[in-house]
C-alpha positions in Angstrom: -201.4 201.3 274.5 -201.3 200.5 278.2 -202.1 197.4 279.5 -203.2 195.7 282.4 -206.4 197.9 282.9 -208.9 196.1 285.7 -212.2 195.6 283.4 -215.4 193.3 283.6 -214.7 191.6 280.0 -217.6 191.5 278.7 -217.1 188.8 276.5 -218.7 186.4 279.0 -222.2 187.9 278.1 -221.7 189.3 274.2 -223.3 186.8 271.6 -221.3 184.4 269.2 -221.7 185.8 265.4 -220.6 184.3 262.4 -217.9 187.0 260.0 -217.5 184.1 257.2 -218.9 180.7 256.6 -215.5 179.5 255.3 -211.9 179.9 256.6 -209.1 179.0 258.6 -205.4 180.2 259.8 -202.0 178.7 261.4 -201.2 180.7 264.6 -197.3 181.6 263.4 -198.5 184.4 261.1 -199.2 187.9 263.4 -201.4 189.6 263.2 -203.7 187.9 262.0 -206.4 190.0 263.1 -206.8 193.7 264.3 -209.4 195.8 265.8 -209.3 199.1 264.1 -211.4 201.5 266.1 -215.1 200.5 265.4 -213.4 198.0 262.1 -212.6 194.5 263.1 -210.4 193.0 260.2 -209.6 189.3 260.3 -207.5 187.5 256.9 -208.2 183.9 256.6 -207.9 181.4 253.7 -211.4 179.5 252.7 -211.2 176.0 252.2 -213.9 175.9 249.2 -215.9 173.4 251.0 -219.2 175.3 250.3 -217.8 176.5 247.1 -215.4 175.6 245.3 -214.4 178.7 243.4 -213.4 179.8 247.1 -210.7 176.9 247.1 -207.5 178.7 248.9 -208.9 182.2 248.3 -206.6 184.5 250.6 -209.6 186.8 252.3 -210.5 189.8 254.3 -213.2 189.9 256.6 -214.4 193.8 257.3 -217.0 194.0 260.5 -218.4 197.1 261.3 -218.8 196.9 265.1 -221.0 200.0 265.3 -223.5 199.0 262.3 -223.1 195.0 262.9 -222.6 194.7 259.0 -219.7 192.7 257.8 -218.0 193.0 253.9 -215.5 190.5 252.2 -212.6 191.2 250.1 -210.7 188.6 248.3 -206.9 189.3 248.5 -205.9 186.5 246.1 -208.4 184.1 244.6 -207.4 180.3 244.6 -204.2 181.2 246.2 -203.4 177.8 247.9 -205.5 175.4 250.2 -203.5 175.7 253.2 -204.2 177.7 256.3 -200.1 178.5 257.2 -201.0 181.2 254.2 -203.1 183.2 256.3 -202.3 187.1 256.3 -200.4 189.1 258.3 -202.3 192.9 258.7 -200.5 196.0 259.4 -201.7 199.5 259.6 -199.4 202.2 257.9 -199.1 205.7 259.6 -201.1 207.4 256.6 -204.2 204.7 257.6 -203.4 202.2 254.8 -203.4 198.8 255.1 -200.6 196.6 254.5 -201.3 192.9 254.0 -198.5 190.1 253.3 -199.0 186.5 252.8 -196.9 183.7 251.3 -197.6 180.2 250.3 -196.3 177.2 252.5 -192.9 176.2 251.2 -193.9 176.0 247.7 -192.2 178.6 246.3 -189.8 181.6 246.9 -192.2 184.3 246.9 -193.7 187.1 249.1 -197.2 188.7 248.3 -198.6 191.8 249.3 -201.1 194.5 248.7 -201.8 197.8 250.3 -205.3 199.6 250.6 -205.8 202.5 247.9 -207.5 204.4 250.0 -207.2 206.2 253.6 -208.2 204.3 257.0 -211.8 203.0 257.5 -212.1 202.2 253.4 -210.7 198.8 253.2 -212.4 197.4 250.2 -209.8 198.5 247.4 -206.2 197.5 247.0 -202.9 197.6 244.7 -202.7 194.8 242.6 -200.5 192.1 244.0 -197.1 192.9 244.3 -194.3 190.2 244.4 -191.1 189.8 246.4 -188.6 187.1 245.8 -185.8 187.4 248.7 -183.9 184.6 246.6 -184.8 181.9 244.0 -183.7 178.9 246.5 -186.1 180.6 249.4 -188.7 178.4 250.4 -191.0 180.7 252.2 -194.2 180.6 254.6 -195.3 182.4 257.8 -195.6 186.5 257.8 -195.1 188.8 260.7 -195.4 192.8 260.2 -193.8 195.0 262.6 -193.1 198.8 262.4 -190.9 200.7 264.8 -191.6 204.4 265.0 -187.9 204.5 266.7 -186.4 203.5 263.2 -188.1 205.7 261.2 -191.3 203.8 260.6 -189.3 200.9 259.1 -191.2 197.4 258.4 -190.0 194.4 259.2 -191.4 191.0 258.1 -190.3 188.1 260.0 -191.1 184.8 258.1 -189.2 181.4 257.6 -186.6 179.9 254.5 -184.4 182.4 253.4 -182.2 180.3 250.8 -183.8 177.2 251.3 -182.6 177.3 255.1 -185.9 176.6 257.0 -184.9 178.8 259.3 -186.1 182.5 260.6 -185.6 185.2 258.5 -186.2 188.7 258.0 -186.8 191.5 255.7 -187.6 195.1 255.7 -189.0 197.9 254.1 -187.9 201.6 254.3 -191.3 202.9 252.5 -193.8 201.4 254.3 -193.8 198.3 252.3 -193.9 199.6 249.0 -190.2 197.8 248.3 -188.5 195.6 250.5 -184.9 194.3 251.3 -183.4 191.0 252.2 -181.8 190.5 255.9 -180.8 187.3 257.0 -181.3 184.2 258.8 -181.2 185.6 262.6 -181.7 182.0 264.0 -179.5 179.2 263.0 -179.2 175.6 263.9 -176.2 173.7 262.9 -176.8 172.6 259.5 -176.5 168.7 260.4 -179.6 168.7 262.3 -181.8 171.0 259.9 -184.6 171.4 262.5 -186.8 174.6 262.2 -187.2 176.7 264.9 -190.7 177.7 265.6 -191.3 181.3 266.8 -193.8 183.7 267.7 -193.6 187.6 268.1 -195.0 190.5 269.5 -193.8 194.2 269.9 -194.1 197.6 272.0 -194.8 199.6 268.6 -192.2 202.0 269.2 -188.6 200.2 269.1 -188.7 196.6 270.2 -189.7 193.1 269.0 -189.7 189.9 271.0 -189.3 186.6 269.8 -190.1 183.1 271.7 -189.2 180.2 269.8 -188.2 176.5 270.1 -185.3 174.7 268.8 -187.5 172.7 266.0 -190.9 171.5 265.1 -191.7 169.0 268.5 -192.3 166.2 266.2 -188.6 166.2 265.2 -186.9 167.4 268.6 -187.5 167.4 272.2 -187.7 171.5 272.4 -187.2 173.3 275.2 -188.7 176.9 274.9 -186.1 180.4 274.5 -186.8 184.0 274.8 -184.8 186.9 273.0 -185.5 190.6 272.0 -184.6 193.1 268.9 -183.7 196.5 269.7 -181.6 198.9 267.6 -180.1 196.5 265.4 -179.1 194.1 268.2 -180.3 190.7 269.6 -180.5 190.7 273.1 -181.0 188.1 276.0 -184.1 188.6 278.3 -181.8 190.6 280.9 -180.4 192.7 278.5 -177.3 191.1 277.9 -176.2 191.7 274.0 -176.3 188.7 272.1 -174.9 189.7 268.6 -176.6 192.1 265.8 -179.8 191.2 264.0 -178.0 191.1 260.8 -175.2 188.2 262.3 -177.8 186.1 264.0 -177.9 183.6 266.4 -175.8 180.8 265.8 -177.6 178.3 267.9 -180.8 178.5 269.6 -179.6 178.0 273.2 -178.0 181.5 273.2 -181.5 183.0 274.1 -182.9 182.9 277.3 -184.2 179.5 278.5 -187.6 179.5 279.3 -188.5 176.0 280.0 -186.3 173.1 279.1 -187.5 170.4 277.4 -187.2 166.8 277.5 -188.2 163.3 275.9 -191.4 163.3 278.3 -191.8 167.0 278.3 -192.2 168.7 275.0 -192.9 172.4 274.4 -194.2 174.2 271.5 -195.0 178.1 271.4 -198.6 179.0 271.4 -199.0 183.1 272.3 -196.7 186.3 273.7 -197.8 189.7 274.5 -196.8 192.4 276.5 -197.7 193.7 279.9 -197.6 197.0 281.5 -194.2 196.7 282.1 -193.7 195.9 278.6 -192.2 192.5 279.9 -193.4 189.7 277.9 -196.0 187.0 279.0 -196.1 183.8 277.0 -198.7 180.5 276.8 -197.1 177.4 275.5 -198.4 173.7 275.1 -196.2 170.7 276.8 -196.7 167.2 275.4 -196.7 164.9 278.3 -195.6 161.0 278.2 -195.2 160.9 274.4 -191.4 159.7 274.4 -190.4 156.9 271.7 -193.7 156.9 270.7 -194.5 156.6 266.7 -196.0 160.0 265.2 -199.6 159.4 265.4 -199.6 157.6 268.8 -198.7 160.4 270.9 -200.3 163.5 271.8 -203.1 162.5 274.5 -201.6 164.4 277.2 -201.5 168.0 276.1 -201.0 170.8 278.5 -200.7 174.8 278.3 -198.0 176.7 280.4 -198.3 180.2 281.4 -194.8 182.2 281.6 -194.1 185.7 282.8 -190.6 188.0 282.9 -190.7 189.7 286.0 -187.8 192.0 285.0 -185.1 189.3 286.4 -186.4 185.7 285.9 -188.8 183.9 284.0 -191.6 182.5 286.2 -193.6 179.1 284.5 -197.0 177.8 285.6 -199.3 175.2 284.5 -202.2 176.8 283.1 -205.0 174.0 282.3 -205.0 170.6 280.6 -205.1 171.1 276.6 -206.6 168.1 276.0 -205.5 165.7 273.4 -203.7 166.4 269.8 -206.0 167.5 267.6 -205.2 165.2 264.8 -202.8 161.9 264.0 -200.1 163.2 262.5 -199.3 166.3 264.7 -199.4 165.2 267.7 -198.9 168.4 269.2 -201.5 170.3 267.8 -203.7 172.1 270.6 -207.1 174.0 270.2 -204.8 176.9 270.8 -204.8 179.8 273.4 -204.4 184.1 273.7 -203.6 186.4 276.2 -205.8 189.3 276.5 -203.7 192.1 275.5 -205.4 194.6 277.9 -205.2 192.6 280.9 -202.3 189.9 280.9 -203.9 188.3 283.9 -206.7 187.2 281.5 -206.6 184.3 279.0 -208.6 182.5 276.4 -207.9 179.1 275.7 -209.4 176.2 273.4 -209.1 172.4 274.9 -211.4 169.4 274.7 -210.5 168.3 278.4 -211.9 170.3 281.8 -208.9 172.6 282.0 -208.5 172.1 286.0 -209.1 168.1 286.5 -208.4 166.9 282.2 -211.4 165.0 281.8 -212.6 164.9 278.0 -215.7 167.3 277.3 -218.4 165.4 276.1 -221.3 167.4 274.5 -224.6 166.8 275.7 -225.9 167.7 272.2 -224.0 164.9 270.1 -222.2 162.8 272.7 -218.8 163.6 271.1 -215.6 165.3 272.5 -215.3 168.9 271.3 -213.1 171.7 271.5 -214.7 174.4 274.2 -213.2 177.9 274.8 -212.9 178.9 278.1 -211.9 182.5 279.5 -209.1 182.2 282.6 -208.2 184.5 285.1 -205.6 184.9 287.5 -205.0 186.7 290.7 -201.7 185.7 291.8 -199.7 186.8 289.0 -200.2 182.9 287.2 -200.0 180.7 289.9 -203.9 179.6 290.1 -206.5 180.1 287.7 -210.2 180.2 287.4 -212.1 179.2 284.5 -215.6 180.2 282.9 -216.8 178.3 280.1 -217.4 180.3 276.9 -218.7 177.7 274.5 -220.4 174.5 275.9 -221.7 171.5 274.7 -221.2 172.3 271.3 -222.0 170.3 267.8 -218.6 171.2 266.4 -215.0 172.4 267.8 -214.0 175.7 268.5 -210.4 176.2 267.8 -207.6 178.8 267.6 -208.3 181.7 269.6 -207.6 185.5 268.6 -207.6 188.7 270.4 -206.8 191.3 267.8 -204.8 194.0 268.9 -206.1 197.3 268.7 -204.2 199.9 266.1 -204.7 203.0 267.7 -204.6 205.4 271.4 -207.8 207.4 270.6 -211.1 207.0 272.4 -212.3 205.6 268.8 -211.1 202.3 270.1 -213.8 201.7 272.3 -214.2 198.0 270.8 -212.7 195.0 271.6 -213.2 191.6 270.2 -212.3 187.7 270.2 -212.5 185.6 267.1 -211.9 181.9 266.3 -212.7 179.0 264.0 -215.1 176.4 264.6 -216.4 173.6 262.4 -214.2 170.6 261.4 -210.2 170.6 261.4 -208.7 167.1 259.9 -205.3 168.8 258.7 -204.1 172.1 257.6 -205.0 171.5 254.1 -208.5 170.0 255.2 -210.8 171.5 257.3 -214.2 173.4 257.0 -214.7 176.2 259.5 -216.8 179.1 260.5 -214.8 182.2 261.4 -216.7 183.5 264.1 -216.3 186.5 266.4 -218.1 188.0 269.8 -217.7 192.0 270.1 -217.7 194.1 273.3 -217.5 197.9 274.2 -215.5 199.5 277.4 -217.0 201.9 279.0 -215.7 205.7 279.4 -213.5 205.2 282.4 -211.5 202.5 280.6 -211.1 204.3 277.6 -209.6 207.5 279.6 -207.3 204.7 281.4 -205.9 203.4 278.4 -205.4 206.8 276.9 -203.3 208.1 279.6 
């Protein structure tokens, strides 16, 4: 799919509607949602706050954008209440939907299901399949990518092979029916035991990009790095070969540094997509001025940055004020952000501060400080931004926006969507949020541009 199409993004005028009254997700699974023709597919983990029978359910919400009807499929009843368990979705070449999920470091199993019929009928699934990489694996996250240039091999990038807590991978050569172990591909010296955090994206042909940290920002003053995978090898941003994927990096700093962290400026990756040149563009957060503060006392000044690779160097720009921490104990948790995959000059952010000034956002409806959604636009490749509020004066927080990527290059993909969570978030195992969305259509001229 071509990107950076100039258009008037109608997310501003489309109406918000509820997909589900109970759901949650983390941001280290991908893709958590897909736009598949007229169908918006969104995975989530229910809290059971309205119905105890949904406690920990892994659910798939299927919204038909043409009929405005939403259906729901329970993929796994009462799995585990933890938003890290959110499912990753992938449409196979035969039109069937593959779904992958795992518990959060409490067992060594991957769980998967495959839809029984072809596309547009994602209501019936095969029984749950379990794959255990090793008895000592402490799994979390799922990130699914299919590479046509590798005979449709599917990769699942996760964390925790052999109890390592490190980025790892599996692969399947039969479209997700059976799986094989890869290896740990970003290591950290054993004495440190840090957990690199990775966001992924792909050109959907032969390349997978990774943007990552050295560890959790609670434990390390993170910098940010980029590598990419192609044809069995890992490369720096400029194409310098590092090593094979199977061997993996022996240290995070083998990758290309995007941002250099220090005790007063600690990074965490938020989102990454590719522009129309297939160059990576990312948003990351930086915690300011919290050096030496105990956990739970920092995170009063979080900011979003926008970085893009131009083929030679990385450019970094301050994007917006991200507000304060989402809750005590996770001082680096922000409301998160998403980049428009059709046009990387457009972003969506969640913040409880004015994006330009940092002034707290106090709702006129309930007098409380809330996270609101904003759409940002740049006309100078990220140096400066203009902002439009998508929500305002809310009675609840608006968090974790996702811009579901399209699954097809055909003209049937005339719909676009933005999904997010609205409600109360106290911790990754304690939340009650609605899954909400906005959907808009692109016109015939825009569809023709995308399919050239």
